C-alpha positions, 0 to 999 in steps of 0.5 A, a space after each residue: 463428691 455428692 455435689 459433683 453428681 448432682 452438678 452443684 457448686 458452693 458459693 465460697 463467700 456463702 459457705 462456712 464450716 461452723 460449729 454446733 455447740 456454740 450458738 448453732 446456725 440458721 439454714 433454710 428456715 431452721 436453726 440448727 444447734 446441739 444441746 444436751 438429750 434430756 434422756 442421755 445428757 450426750 450432745 444431739 442435733 436439734 432444729 427448729 424454726 429460725 427466728 426469721 421465719 417465725 417472724 415472717 409467719 407471725 407477720 403474715 398472720 397479723 396482716 390476715 387479721 388486722 382491724 380492718 379485715 373485721 368485716 371479713 367472713 369467717 370462711 374468707 378468713 379461715 382460707 386466708 389464714 390456711 396456708 400460714 397455718 400449713 406453713 407454721 405446722 411444717 415448721 414444728 413438725 420438721 423440728 420434731 421429727 428427730 424424736 421420732 428417730 430416737 432422738 432426745 
């Protein structure tokens, strides 16, 4: 088994087999779901940032841009926001990769 070669084990209480057709599932900051392809109509897997991941990024941005920080220099503010912007862009880029691979 692949996991055995990597010396990894599954946690029996946390590991579940799920259907992607229903509500989908969240894993590692992404929500995975099967939806009909716009091109073929067949069910294909999609991934987009989970609500929890998006909420965390929005909260970090909100903290950096709150009114108490109005006197912060623009360069300092942009520098503080850069990691969050990169993280947010990374979340959406990863979700778009299926389209480049011939997905819907």
